[in-house]
N, C-alpha and C positions, 0 to 999 in steps of 0.2 A: 504494500500500500504506500503510495507516494503522496497522496493528499486526501483530504476529507472536507466536504462542504455540504451544506443544506441550502438549496435554492431552486427556484423554478427556472427551467430552461426551455428552449424551443422543443426539446424532446419530451418534456413533461411539464405541462403548464398547470395552472391552478383554476379551481372553481370554488367550492365551499370550503375545502381545507385551507385555502389561502386566507380566508377571513380570520382564522384563529391561529395561524402559524403552525398548525399541527399536521399539515399535509405535504410539506416540502419533502422531496425525495432526498435520501441520504446518498450522496454521490462519492464513491471511492475511486480515486485515481490509482492506476496501476502502471507498471512499466512493462506490460504485456501488449501484444498486438490489439487486444480488445480496447485498451485505453481506460475507459471509465465503466464502472458498474453502478447502476441505479438500484437502490433498495427501497422497498416499501414494507417496513416491518410491522406486522400485525395491523394491516390496513383494514379500516372499517369502511365498507363500500358506501353506505348512505351518507355519512358525514365527511368522507374522504380524509379521515384522520389516521395517523400512524403513531408509532412509538419511536420514530426516527430521532426526535429531539433528545430523548433520554439516551438512546444508543449512541448518538454523536458525542454526548458529554462523556459517556463511559469509555468510548474509544479514545477520545482526547486524553482522558486520564491515563489510560493504558499507554498511549504514545508518550506521555510525559514521564512515565516510569512509576506511576503509583499502582500499577497492576489492575486498574479499574476499580479500586476500592475508594469509597467516599467516606 
């Protein structure tokens, strides 16, 4: 993993989930031919919400060396 971000892009836009900041895809950059992976963790179809915000924080903690512990 080379990067981590949560934002709407041309590949994945927003609708209802954008109103609450809970529907942004978790985008992992890689140094593979694929380039980026878009994740929608535990997506709720009706509200377009995910747990991506919590996962992004946990991954950032892990990358910073805290092992994902809060």
